[in-house]
C-alpha angles and dihedrals in degrees: 000000000000124000117230122228089250090059095056102100095188093061125074124225110274093042100280124133121228115269093245092053092049090050090053091051092052091047092051091049090051092052091052092050092048091051091053092051092049093050095042106029092168088069089062092051092049090061094044122082118259090215124121136176124193104198137190093014133131105253121205099194095190091226094092098277128103120194109207094204120007149122133252118200126193133179130190092355098310132098110246102175140005129177148089093287101031111155116241113221117235092240096050125119103232123218116197106231097182109143092006133107124220117213131178109268111277119250127212100205096201117013146119108213090134097047125095115272116256120263117266117260115266115271112273093014093124129249103222128104096228127106095259092053092045091050091050091053092050093051091049094054124087117258115272123240125227090250091055093051098039096041128203121269089198093059112109124210089211090059094046097043117118110179116233107203095205090056094045093049091049092053095045092048088065095047101263111144103170139021141181113242127192136185102264105212135078139016092280092037095178143246118335120221132202113225137182113232095229120137096252140106115292095254090062094045098059113098098173134358132210098023096163144332113260116221123182133187089234128155137189117267094259124225091112095327126155123278128314105044096158137055092245089052090053091053090049091050092052092050093046092049092054090048088051089051091053091049090049090051092051092049092050091047092049091051093049092051097043095044092186142023097048134089114265116250112245112244115247115185094198095052091041089056089056094057096087087048098054088042090058096241094112121042125225122237106210111200100218126152105170126064090242091054090049090053090050091050092051091047091055091045091053093046094054099028093243129164103242131203117183117220123192100013095174087161092035092120088071091064098028094124092053093048092046096047091048094045092235110166118226130209096203121207113225091191090119119199117262136190110276109264094223095048110114115246092239093057114098119217122226116268089241091059092048091049093050091050091051093047097048098081089048094058095087093054092049093049092047092049089054091056097255116155106234140202126172130243124201096215109187092331129127111243096253090051089049093060091039090056092049085057089051089054089054091049087051094057109285111132116245092234091052091049092050091049090050089055094046132010099015090050090049091050093049090050094047094245103106091118089063109027143022104063139051101247137135113278097021126116111276098242103149134170113202116194140171109244127347114344092226096045117105093234096051119116133193108243102173134013127194123191121181087352096302125110112242123211111245113227126172106220121216097228114021115208121253129214115280116254116260102048106120098350141064107274113263095002112123093172095057102112094042091051093049093054087064094055 
């Protein structure tokens, strides 16, 4: 039985619902909308403007100009205007920059804050840094394979990268917006990638890939390990691999010119990945800490006409004039040596060790004075220690402007990304670090951080991630640098 319109008590004559009933309908619709936004917050962001303006702030552009009181405006991830009289769009979210300083987003030019932490040492493997403890660790570890020792030049850091939120948050808390990551293992470790440390999927984090090929003077752990087990063997393996790449190139070229009548060259993905390197299109990052390793890296670069970048360079001050005269860029590690934690207080260290520890913070100043273009590498450091050690380099003689450039535009230039990062200019990616006070002062604090034009929440993690073992040293060998200085 149907109910006539006249029998519907909740509806007024003329087809209108009572005011109370209409209010309930609107309230219910609002609850549904709110629930959708809470469950799918990205829907809310899609409707909101991606336009920001930081106004009335001091702006250190990184290109040699400082604006004492200005505004930087960015839309959809890119800077659209910067200056004293920059116009603020009506739809912009405005950030009051009074008393704050805006810097280009900081770059860690060889780090791993966003990579998974290394596995803990095997039980009973020993924790000390002496030879006996190192030997115990080596014996406790599983045997290495040839692929692990030799590496894979076709391996891409961008493909292997698995963001670790604790590591990313630690880096961002200290103002770092981008970093170079590299596969950590093997002599030909693989292709390094530059990523933005934004909380997004990996495809959106990659700024540039490949940036360079990472090559390390790594060896197997010995005790019957696979070739090479010595530093000289590692050098020989690197040279032979580049000769194999040249031969592979010649075979492929011969086949392309002949077209028919010759045997087809067998495809080799590792040697194919080295072709842009021997052609000079992709530089090589040589991980080299000692002056002798730096000489070896330059020798290999000269032999095969490579474009070298030196990473590590703990002893780089000893060859600063050579690096400066040849315009070889350096990604300097600020992971300064420390006294071994397990060394008893009553044990004196050798004078050589004490001298090296004292000289380490001075290396940046000496390289800069020799005209070397610098960027900084975090090494195994936690992010707050990374910035603190950059300050130590400044206290040890490095100019503040040079230090800032090493964290921004010089790093971007070394990594081939100066058209996207490193300065606050129209058209560049809106990676911005906003601090109270001077960035390199001990009392400065990051107040806002923007990556790809979006403000990132700043969280101080309880246990920041450290760099995985194997990047720039022989896996498991704590005595590596000391041993090499004797070679």
